[in-house]
NUTOR-921152 format. One record per atom (N, C-alpha, C): x, y, z; atom name; residue number from 1. Coordinates in pm, 1 decimal. Atoms other than C-alpha are relative to their C-alpha. Example, Ala and Ser with C-alpha at 12.3 -4.5 7.8 and 13.67 -1.06 7.14 Angstrom:
REM NUTOR-921152
       east      north         up   name   resi
       89.0     -119.0        0.0      N      1
     1230.0     -450.0      780.0     CA      1
       90.0      120.0        0.0      C      1
      -82.0     -119.0       -6.0      N      2
     1367.0     -106.0      714.0     CA      2
      -77.0      109.0       73.0      C      2
END
This chain:
REM NUTOR-921152
       east      north         up   name   resi
       85.1     -117.2        0.0      N      1
        0.0        0.0        0.0     CA      1
       89.9      123.8        0.0      C      1
      -75.9     -124.8        7.3      N      2
      133.7      340.5      -92.1     CA      2
      -22.5       81.9      127.0      C      2
        6.9      -79.3     -122.9      N      3
      203.6      577.5      194.8     CA      3
     -117.5       97.0       -1.3      C      3
      110.1      -97.4        8.0      N      4
      -50.2      836.2       72.1     CA      4
     -135.2      -70.1       15.9      C      4
      124.8       76.8      -17.3      N      5
     -324.5      570.8       46.4     CA      5
      -19.6      -35.8      147.0      C      5
        5.6       35.2     -140.9      N      6
     -243.2      455.1      396.5     CA      6
      -43.6      119.7       84.1      C      6
       35.0     -119.8      -75.7      N      7
     -260.5      809.6      532.4     CA      7
     -144.2       42.6      -24.4      C      7
      138.9      -33.4       31.2      N      8
     -590.6      871.9      356.7     CA      8
      -97.2      -86.9       80.2      C      8
       84.0       92.4      -78.2      N      9
     -741.8      564.9      522.2     CA      9
        2.9       39.5      147.7      C      9
      -12.7      -37.3     -141.1      N     10
     -608.5      672.1      862.3     CA     10
      -71.4      131.3       30.4      C     10
       69.4     -127.1      -20.2      N     11
     -745.6     1025.5      818.9     CA     11
     -151.2      -22.9        7.9      C     11
      143.7       29.5       -4.3      N     12
    -1092.6      885.3      746.8     CA     12
      -34.9      -69.7      130.8      C     12
       25.8       74.4     -123.8      N     13
    -1071.6      646.1     1041.6     CA     13
        5.7       91.5      122.2      C     13
       -9.8      -92.7     -112.9      N     14
     -978.4      937.3     1268.3     CA     14
     -134.5       60.8       35.1      C     14
      134.8      -51.0      -27.8      N     15
    -1338.1     1056.8     1235.0     CA     15
      -69.2      -81.2      108.9      C     15
       61.9       83.2     -103.1      N     16
    -1433.4      765.6     1458.9     CA     16
       39.7       47.5      139.8      C     16
      -39.4      -59.5     -127.9      N     17
    -1241.0      938.5     1738.4     CA     17
      -81.6      125.9       28.8      C     17
       71.3     -127.4      -14.9      N     18
    -1428.7     1264.5     1677.5     CA     18
     -150.6      -16.4       12.0      C     18
      145.0       19.4        0.1      N     19
    -1779.0     1128.6     1622.2     CA     19
      -42.1      -68.1      129.6      C     19
       45.1       54.5     -128.2      N     20
    -1956.7     1070.5     1949.5     CA     20
     -128.1      -80.5      -18.2      C     20
      118.7       84.5       -4.3      N     21
    -2224.9      820.1     2033.3     CA     21
     -100.0       59.0      100.0      C     21
      102.0      -39.1      -97.3      N     22
    -2542.3      857.3     2232.7     CA     22
       47.2      -33.0      141.4      C     22
      -46.2       48.4     -130.7      N     23
    -2364.8      676.0     2518.6     CA     23
       92.1      100.5       68.7      C     23
      -85.9      -81.8      -83.3      N     24
    -2188.4      853.0     2801.0     CA     24
       98.5      -89.8       71.9      C     24
      -97.1       76.1      -77.9      N     25
    -1876.3      741.1     2983.6     CA     25
      -30.6       17.2      148.9      C     25
       16.7      -10.2     -145.2      N     26
    -1854.7      690.3     3358.4     CA     26
       52.2      133.4       53.0      C     26
      -55.1     -129.7      -39.9      N     27
    -1666.5     1023.2     3372.1     CA     27
      -83.1      118.0      -50.3      C     27
       93.2     -106.0       36.1      N     28
    -1957.4     1218.6     3225.1     CA     28
       22.5       68.6     -133.2      C     28
      -13.1      -57.7      134.1      N     29
    -1859.8     1276.8     2862.1     CA     29
      -53.1     -100.4     -101.4      C     29
       46.9       89.8      105.4      N     30
    -1995.9     1137.2     2539.1     CA     30
      113.1      -92.8      -43.4      C     30
      -94.2      100.5       49.0      N     31
    -1823.9      819.2     2426.0     CA     31
       19.4       19.7     -150.2      C     31
      -22.3       -6.3      144.2      N     32
    -1661.2      826.8     2082.5     CA     32
      -30.0     -136.3      -63.0      C     32
       21.2      124.7       73.9      N     33
    -1736.6      566.7     1816.9     CA     33
      124.9      -86.9       10.9      C     33
     -126.2       74.9       -9.8      N     34
    -1368.6      466.7     1831.4     CA     34
       11.7      -70.5      134.7      C     34
       -7.4       62.4     -132.5      N     35
    -1390.7      399.8     2204.2     CA     35
      -90.7     -121.5        8.8      C     35
       92.1      114.5        4.1      N     36
    -1691.8      174.7     2152.3     CA     36
       62.5     -114.7      -78.7      C     36
      -60.8      104.5       83.2      N     37
    -1513.7      -14.4     1874.6     CA     37
      119.7      -64.2       68.0      C     37
     -116.6       52.7      -71.6      N     38
    -1197.7      -50.1     2082.2     CA     38
      -42.2      -99.2      107.1      C     38
       37.9       91.6     -107.5      N     39
    -1376.2     -203.0     2380.4     CA     39
      -72.5     -122.4      -54.8      C     39
       64.6      113.7       65.0      N     40
    -1589.5     -421.7     2155.3     CA     40
      105.5     -100.0      -46.7      C     40
     -110.2       84.6       45.6      N     41
    -1266.7     -557.1     2004.5     CA     41
       65.8      -70.2      117.9      C     41
      -57.1       59.4     -120.7      N     42
    -1124.7     -614.0     2351.9     CA     42
      -91.5     -110.9       54.1      C     42
       95.5      101.4      -45.8      N     43
    -1440.3     -804.2     2448.2     CA     43
       14.2     -127.9      -82.0      C     43
      -16.3      117.5       86.4      N     44
    -1394.3    -1034.2     2147.7     CA     44
      123.6      -79.1       40.0      C     44
     -121.9       67.3      -43.6      N     45
    -1042.5    -1111.5     2263.0     CA     45
      -25.5      -82.0      127.1      C     45
       17.6       65.8     -128.5      N     46
    -1154.3    -1200.7     2614.2     CA     46
     -104.2     -112.2        0.6      C     46
       97.4      110.5        3.3      N     47
    -1444.3    -1428.9     2513.4     CA     47
       46.0     -113.3      -91.9      C     47
      -46.3       97.8       99.1      N     48
    -1234.7    -1630.7     2268.6     CA     48
       -4.8     -144.0       50.5      C     48
        1.0      137.0      -52.4      N     49
    -1211.1    -1935.0     2497.9     CA     49
     -141.1      -57.0       13.1      C     49
      140.0       45.3       -4.5      N     50
    -1591.4    -1951.4     2515.5     CA     50
      -45.7      -54.5     -135.3      C     50
       37.2       38.0      136.4      N     51
    -1601.6    -2011.4     2139.2     CA     51
      119.8      -59.8      -72.6      C     51
     -121.1       58.0       60.1      N     52
    -1311.7    -2245.4     2052.0     CA     52
      -16.4      -35.8     -147.6      C     52
       24.7       35.4      139.7      N     53
    -1475.9    -2336.8     1719.9     CA     53
        2.2      121.2      -93.3      C     53
       11.3     -122.1       80.6      N     54
    -1485.3    -1974.3     1602.8     CA     54
      136.7       55.3      -37.7      C     54
     -118.6      -73.3       44.3      N     55
    -1224.7    -1778.5     1407.2     CA     55
       -6.7      137.5       66.1      C     55
       11.1     -124.0      -75.8      N     56
    -1182.5    -1505.8     1666.2     CA     56
       78.0      114.5      -63.5      C     56
      -65.6     -107.7       73.9      N     57
     -937.8    -1312.6     1448.2     CA     57
      -99.5       66.5      -95.1      C     57
      103.0      -54.8       88.8      N     58
    -1226.2    -1271.8     1204.8     CA     58
      -99.9       83.2       80.8      C     58
       92.0      -75.5      -85.4      N     59
    -1456.6    -1161.5     1487.7     CA     59
       62.9      134.5       36.0      C     59
      -69.3     -124.2      -34.5      N     60
    -1197.3     -903.7     1593.3     CA     60
        1.3       96.0     -118.3      C     60
        4.0      -86.5      119.2      N     61
    -1177.0     -771.6     1235.9     CA     61
     -140.4       57.2      -20.4      C     61
      137.5      -50.8       10.4      N     62
    -1557.7     -745.5     1227.9     CA     62
      -22.0      113.0       99.7      C     62
       15.2     -102.3     -103.9      N     63
    -1545.2     -548.0     1552.1     CA     63
       73.8      128.4      -36.3      C     63
      -79.0     -118.1       36.2      N     64
    -1272.9     -314.8     1426.3     CA     64
      -73.5       84.9     -103.6      C     64
       58.1      -73.3      113.0      N     65
    -1462.5     -220.9     1109.8     CA     65
     -151.8       17.2        7.5      C     65
      146.5        4.7        0.0      N     66
    -1824.6     -260.1     1221.2     CA     66
      -67.8      135.9       -8.1      C     66
       62.8     -132.6        2.9      N     67
    -1897.2      111.6     1264.4     CA     67
       72.6       96.9      -92.3      C     67
      -75.7      -87.9       90.2      N     68
    -1674.9      245.1      984.8     CA     68
      -91.9       98.0      -72.5      C     68
       94.9      -91.6       64.7      N     69
    -1983.6      394.2      820.1     CA     69
      -21.0      127.2       78.8      C     69
       20.2     -116.7      -84.6      N     70
    -2008.6      629.1     1115.3     CA     70
      113.2      100.7      -12.4      C     70
     -105.4      -96.7       32.8      N     71
    -1680.4      787.0     1005.4     CA     71
      -49.9       95.8     -108.0      C     71
       59.1      -81.5      105.6      N     72
    -1892.7      924.9      720.2     CA     72
     -129.3       65.7       45.6      C     72
      135.7      -45.0      -31.5      N     73
    -2241.5      960.3      868.0     CA     73
      -17.3       50.4      142.5      C     73
       20.5      -25.6     -141.8      N     74
    -2183.4     1006.2     1240.0     CA     74
      -86.1     -111.5       58.6      C     74
       78.6      102.1      -69.6      N     75
    -2367.2      797.4     1498.6     CA     75
     -145.6       41.5        7.3      C     75
      142.9      -18.2      -22.0      N     76
    -2741.9      760.7     1505.2     CA     76
      -40.2     -107.5      100.3      C     76
       36.3       99.8     -100.0      N     77
    -2873.3      592.1     1820.9     CA     77
      -92.6     -107.3      -57.7      C     77
       76.0      114.0       51.6      N     78
    -3025.3      247.8     1758.4     CA     78
     -149.6       25.0        2.9      C     78
      144.2      -22.0      -11.9      N     79
    -3367.9      362.4     1875.4     CA     79
      -51.3      109.9      -93.0      C     79
       38.9     -100.9       99.1      N     80
    -3368.0      642.5     1613.4     CA     80
       35.0      -41.3     -143.2      C     80
      -48.1       40.5      132.2      N     81
    -3197.5      462.6     1323.4     CA     81
     -111.8      -69.5      -76.7      C     81
      104.1       61.1       84.8      N     82
    -3430.8      374.2     1036.3     CA     82
       64.2      -61.0     -125.3      C     82
      -48.4       67.3      121.3      N     83
    -3401.8      190.7      705.3     CA     83
       77.8       95.1      -90.2      C     83
      -70.6      -98.0       83.4      N     84
    -3297.4      507.3      520.3     CA     84
      141.2       25.0       54.4      C     84
     -132.4      -17.7      -61.1      N     85
    -3011.6      561.4      766.9     CA     85
       88.9     -120.9      -28.8      C     85
      -75.0      124.2       24.5      N     86
    -2904.6      197.1      728.0     CA     86
       49.1       -5.0     -144.3      C     86
      -36.4        3.4      141.4      N     87
    -2906.5      223.5      348.8     CA     87
      110.7      100.3      -32.1      C     87
     -102.0     -102.2       25.0      N     88
    -2702.8      545.0      347.6     CA     88
      134.6      -44.0       56.5      C     88
     -124.3       46.0      -60.5      N     89
    -2445.4      399.5      585.3     CA     89
       61.0     -112.9      -83.0      C     89
      -49.3      110.3       84.2      N     90
    -2418.7       84.1      372.1     CA     90
       59.1       53.1     -130.2      C     90
      -46.3      -56.8      126.9      N     91
    -2379.8      291.6       56.2     CA     91
      138.5       62.6       14.4      C     91
     -128.8      -67.5      -14.5      N     92
    -2092.6      502.9      190.3     CA     92
      111.0      -98.6       35.6      C     92
     -101.1      100.3      -33.3      N     93
    -1913.4      201.2      336.6     CA     93
       38.8      -78.5     -124.4      C     93
      -29.6       72.5      123.5      N     94
    -1942.7       12.3        7.5     CA     94
       86.5       84.0      -92.9      C     94
      -82.8      -89.4       82.6      N     95
    -1802.0      314.9     -177.5     CA     95
      142.1        7.5       55.0      C     95
     -131.5       -8.1      -62.7      N     96
    -1517.5      343.8       70.9     CA     96
       79.3     -127.7      -23.6      C     96
      -67.5      128.8       19.7      N     97
    -1434.2      -26.8       49.5     CA     97
       44.9      -14.9     -145.4      C     97
      -34.5        9.6      142.4      N     98
    -1439.3       -9.9     -332.1     CA     98
      121.1       86.6      -35.1      C     98
     -113.8      -89.8       27.8      N     99
    -1181.3      271.7     -316.8     CA     99
      130.8      -49.6       60.6      C     99
     -119.0       48.5      -69.2      N    100
     -936.6       71.3     -103.6     CA    100
       89.6      -80.6      -93.6      C    100
      -91.4       82.8       78.5      N    101
     -625.6      -88.9     -251.1     CA    101
      -24.6     -147.7       29.4      C    101
       15.3      144.9      -16.7      N    102
     -627.0     -463.9     -299.9     CA    102
      122.1      -56.9       70.6      C    102
      118.4       83.1      -17.7      N    103
     -636.4     -707.7     -136.2     CA    103
      -93.6       48.7      110.2      C    103
       81.0      -49.0     -112.5      N    104
     -778.6     -495.3      149.5     CA    104
     -147.0       17.6      -36.9      C    104
      137.6      -25.3       41.4      N    105
    -1089.1     -392.4      -44.2     CA    105
      -81.8     -126.9      -11.0      C    105
       73.0      126.4       16.4      N    106
    -1189.8     -745.9     -138.8     CA    106
      -17.6      -72.0      133.3      C    106
       10.2       64.2     -131.6      N    107
    -1115.8     -879.5      210.3     CA    107
     -108.5       65.5       85.0      C    107
      101.1      -69.7      -79.2      N    108
    -1327.7     -611.0      376.0     CA    108
     -139.6      -15.6      -58.8      C    108
      129.8       22.2       64.6      N    109
    -1606.2     -655.0      121.1     CA    109
      -57.1     -135.4       42.1      C    109
       44.4      133.5      -41.0      N    110
    -1625.7    -1027.3      203.6     CA    110
      -34.4       -1.8      149.2      C    110
       25.1       -6.4     -144.1      N    111
    -1605.0     -956.3      577.5     CA    111
     -132.5       70.4       28.7      C    111
      124.5      -74.1      -16.9      N    112
    -1886.8     -701.1      553.7     CA    112
     -120.2      -85.5      -40.1      C    112
      110.5       84.2       45.1      N    113
    -2105.8     -941.1      357.9     CA    113
      -30.1     -109.8      101.8      C    113
       19.8      104.1     -101.3      N    114
    -2052.5    -1216.8      613.4     CA    114
      -62.2       58.3      126.7      C    114
       51.9      -65.7     -120.2      N    115
    -2116.5     -980.0      901.3     CA    115
     -147.3       35.7      -15.6      C    115
      138.4      -41.5       24.1      N    116
    -2437.1     -848.2      747.7     CA    116
      -96.1     -118.2      -11.0      C    116
       86.2      117.9       16.2      N    117
    -2573.2    -1196.5      666.4     CA    117
      -33.4      -64.5      134.8      C    117
       19.5       55.0     -134.2      N    118
    -2540.3    -1299.6     1034.5     CA    118
      -28.8     -150.3       -1.2      C    118
       21.6      144.2       11.1      N    119
    -2524.6    -1666.1      933.1     CA    119
      111.5      -82.2       62.3      C    119
     -112.5       74.9      -55.1      N    120
    -2185.2    -1763.0     1072.9     CA    120
        9.8       25.1      151.0      C    120
      -24.1      -17.0     -143.5      N    121
    -2085.9    -1813.1     1433.4     CA    121
       75.4      129.1       25.5      C    121
      -80.3     -120.4      -17.8      N    122
    -1833.0    -1533.8     1393.1     CA    122
      -87.4      126.3       -7.0      C    122
       87.6     -117.2       13.4      N    123
    -2096.2    -1283.9     1276.0     CA    123
      -95.2       11.3      118.8      C    123
       90.2       -2.4     -115.7      N    124
    -2330.6    -1383.1     1557.2     CA    124
       73.6       44.2      126.6      C    124
      -79.4      -43.4     -116.0      N    125
    -2054.5    -1340.7     1816.1     CA    125
       20.4      150.9       -5.5      C    125
      -20.4     -144.5       14.8      N    126
    -1970.6     -995.6     1679.8     CA    126
     -127.0       76.4       38.1      C    126
      125.0      -74.0      -20.2      N    127
    -2336.7     -887.4     1683.6     CA    127
      -42.2       -1.7      146.6      C    127
       34.5        8.4     -142.1      N    128
    -2400.2    -1012.0     2037.4     CA    128
       91.1       90.9       82.6      C    128
      -94.2      -84.8      -72.4      N    129
    -2086.2     -839.3     2162.9     CA    129
      -30.6      148.3      -21.3      C    129
       31.4     -139.8       30.7      N    130
    -2182.4     -514.3     1989.2     CA    130
     -115.1       48.6       87.8      C    130
      115.1      -37.0      -83.7      N    131
    -2515.4     -509.2     2172.0     CA    131
       39.2        5.1      147.5      C    131
      -36.6        5.7     -141.2      N    132
    -2362.6     -608.5     2504.8     CA    132
       93.2      114.4       39.7      C    132
      -89.5     -111.0      -32.4      N    133
    -2088.6     -344.2     2488.2     CA    133
      -80.8      127.2       22.4      C    133
       83.4     -119.8      -15.6      N    134
    -2350.9      -72.8     2441.7     CA    134
      -72.8       -1.4      134.4      C    134
       71.3       11.0     -127.5      N    135
    -2544.4     -201.5     2742.7     CA    135
       94.1       18.8      118.6      C    135
      -98.0      -16.3     -108.1      N    136
    -2235.5     -226.3     2961.4     CA    136
       33.9      147.7       16.6      C    136
      -33.5     -142.7       -6.7      N    137
    -2141.3      131.2     2873.0     CA    137
     -115.4       79.7       57.6      C    137
      117.9      -70.4      -49.9      N    138
    -2493.3      247.7     2939.9     CA    138
       -9.5      -13.8      152.2      C    138
        5.3       23.0     -144.6      N    139
    -2483.4       91.2     3285.0     CA    139
      113.4       72.1       73.5      C    139
     -112.0      -69.3      -62.3      N    140
    -2147.4      256.9     3354.0     CA    140
      -22.4      151.5        8.8      C    140
       28.2     -143.4        1.1      N    141
    -2284.8      602.1     3274.8     CA    141
      -93.6       37.1      114.7      C    141
       92.7      -48.2     -101.3      N    142
    -2468.0      813.3     3528.4     CA    142
     -143.0      -13.8      -51.5      C    142
      138.6       24.1       43.0      N    143
    -2838.9      732.6     3518.4     CA    143
      -69.1      129.3      -44.6      C    143
       57.9     -127.0       44.4      N    144
    -2913.1     1103.1     3469.8     CA    144
       14.7       19.0     -150.7      C    144
      -18.3       -9.9      145.7      N    145
    -2791.2     1054.8     3109.1     CA    145
     -100.9      -86.5      -75.2      C    145
       95.6       90.0       64.8      N    146
    -3061.7      793.3     3039.2     CA    146
     -125.9       74.6      -40.2      C    146
      131.0      -46.9       42.4      N    147
    -3369.8      881.0     2839.9     CA    147
     -106.2      -91.2       62.5      C    147
      103.5       85.3      -60.1      N    148
    -3701.2      752.4     2981.8     CA    148
      -18.3     -134.7      -70.9      C    148
       19.9      125.8       73.9      N    149
    -3730.8      489.7     2705.7     CA    149
      110.8     -101.3       26.3      C    149
     -114.3       88.6      -19.1      N    150
    -3391.3      346.0     2798.6     CA    150
      -10.6      -87.7      124.3      C    150
       17.2       84.5     -117.5      N    151
    -3506.3      206.1     3131.9     CA    151
      -48.1     -138.7      -41.5      C    151
       48.9      128.8       52.6      N    152
    -3697.4      -66.2     2946.5     CA    152
       92.4      -52.8     -109.3      C    152
      -84.3       42.0      111.8      N    153
    -3474.5      -73.8     2638.1     CA    153
      126.2      -70.6       47.9      C    153
     -122.1       62.6      -50.4      N    154
    -3167.0     -159.9     2843.6     CA    154
      -23.8     -145.3       40.9      C    154
       31.3      137.8      -40.6      N    155
    -3344.7     -475.8     2960.1     CA    155
      -32.2      -90.6     -118.4      C    155
       40.5       81.1      116.1      N    156
    -3459.3     -591.0     2614.9     CA    156
      100.4        3.2     -114.7      C    156
      -95.5      -18.4      109.6      N    157
    -3185.5     -463.5     2382.3     CA    157
       99.5     -116.1       -3.3      C    157
      -97.4      106.8       18.2      N    158
    -2973.7     -747.7     2244.8     CA    158
      -48.9     -139.2       34.6      C    158
       50.6      131.8      -40.2      N    159
    -3194.4    -1031.8     2370.8     CA    159
        0.8      -98.1     -116.6      C    159
        3.3       86.9      119.0      N    160
    -3242.0    -1172.8     2021.6     CA    160
      140.6      -40.0      -43.2      C    160
     -135.9       25.6       47.6      N    161
    -2871.3    -1145.7     1940.1     CA    161
       78.4      -96.6       89.3      C    161
      -71.6       91.5      -89.7      N    162
    -2759.5    -1347.2     2244.7     CA    162
      -63.8     -137.8        7.0      C    162
       76.7      124.9      -12.9      N    163
    -3014.7    -1627.2     2203.3     CA    163
       76.2     -123.7      -46.5      C    163
      -72.0      115.3       55.3      N    164
    -2772.3    -1851.7     2011.3     CA    164
      102.8      -59.8       95.4      C    164
     -111.8       40.0      -84.7      N    165
    -2527.1    -1882.2     2301.1     CA    165
      -38.3        2.5      147.9      C    165
       25.4        5.3     -143.8      N    166
    -2570.2    -1996.8     2660.1     CA    166
       89.0       99.6       74.3      C    166
      -91.7      -95.2      -63.4      N    167
    -2263.8    -1792.7     2755.2     CA    167
      -53.0      142.1      -11.7      C    167
       49.4     -136.0       18.6      N    168
    -2408.0    -1473.5     2605.3     CA    168
     -131.8       22.5       72.9      C    168
      123.8      -14.3      -76.0      N    169
    -2746.2    -1539.2     2764.7     CA    169
       30.7       28.3      146.9      C    169
      -40.7      -24.9     -138.8      N    170
    -2573.9    -1553.7     3104.4     CA    170
       57.7      140.5       14.8      C    170
      -55.2     -134.8       -2.9      N    171
    -2380.2    -1236.8     3025.3     CA    171
     -112.0      103.3       -3.2      C    171
      114.2      -92.4       10.4      N    172
    -2702.7    -1061.0     2925.0     CA    172
      -76.7        4.5      131.3      C    172
       70.0        2.8     -129.0      N    173
    -2866.5    -1173.6     3250.7     CA    173
       75.3       81.7      104.7      C    173
      -80.5      -78.3      -94.0      N    174
    -2578.3    -1023.5     3449.9     CA    174
      -10.5      149.6      -30.7      C    174
       14.3     -140.5       40.5      N    175
    -2599.7     -699.1     3251.3     CA    175
     -137.4       51.0       40.5      C    175
      134.6      -39.5      -40.9      N    176
    -2975.5     -690.5     3311.6     CA    176
       -6.4       24.2      150.4      C    176
       -0.8      -19.4     -144.7      N    177
    -2913.4     -731.3     3684.2     CA    177
       66.6      132.2       36.3      C    177
      -64.8     -129.4      -22.6      N    178
    -2672.3     -437.8     3672.6     CA    178
      -95.3      114.9      -32.3      C    178
       98.5     -102.3       36.7      N    179
    -2943.1     -235.0     3497.2     CA    179
     -104.0       15.2      109.1      C    179
      102.8       -5.1     -104.9      N    180
    -3204.8     -326.3     3756.3     CA    180
       55.9       60.5      128.4      C    180
      -63.4      -56.8     -119.1      N    181
    -2962.9     -246.6     4039.5     CA    181
       17.7      151.3      -14.5      C    181
      -21.7     -143.2       24.1      N    182
    -2882.2       91.5     3883.8     CA    182
     -132.3       76.5       10.8      C    182
      132.2      -64.5       -7.7      N    183
    -3251.6      177.3     3844.2     CA    183
      -46.3        5.2      145.7      C    183
       41.8        5.2     -140.5      N    184
    -3324.2       67.0     4202.2     CA    184
       77.0      102.3       84.5      C    184
      -81.5      -96.7      -74.4      N    185
    -3034.6      273.0     4340.5     CA    185
      -44.5      143.6      -26.5      C    185
       39.2     -136.3       35.1      N    186
    -3158.1      580.2     4155.7     CA    186
     -131.3       39.8       66.1      C    186
      131.2      -28.0      -60.6      N    187
    -3498.4      551.2     4325.8     CA    187
        7.6       10.9      151.6      C    187
      -13.9       -4.9     -146.6      N    188
    -3359.7      545.3     4679.8     CA    188
       34.1      138.6       47.2      C    188
END
């Protein structure tokens, strides 16, 4: 890869550091998309022994690139994102991938297709982790940052995505308990 191409890719990726998410950190500032992706990737590393049959390097790559569209569009919270937003994000990511030097472009195109199809164990692991990371972060933030709809959403979000795995179901149950504890504490 030529140095200028490399720098161009890095400049675009830097937007993920600047673009913030709906989530707040435990220190009271908006979380960046890059921070979410970083911890999601770390989560994939630490659950690898739970899924010995899975290609966890592939899961980690899915985690690294999963929100690349937000380097172009910014973050739209899941409860506000609609089909038009999804289509626009897909369009810009496909354009970006098509502009990449080979073999990176073809590798990322195949990875994106697998991730979107959600048919492989690797794609399901990525998707479950993505949902769980958002919930963990939400629970770490001060409850004053929560919208009224999030009290219920935090308990239901990601339930479908963890259904394939006993391990993830247990993790979701623990996260739900943290949510319930946080809500209870806020009412005292």
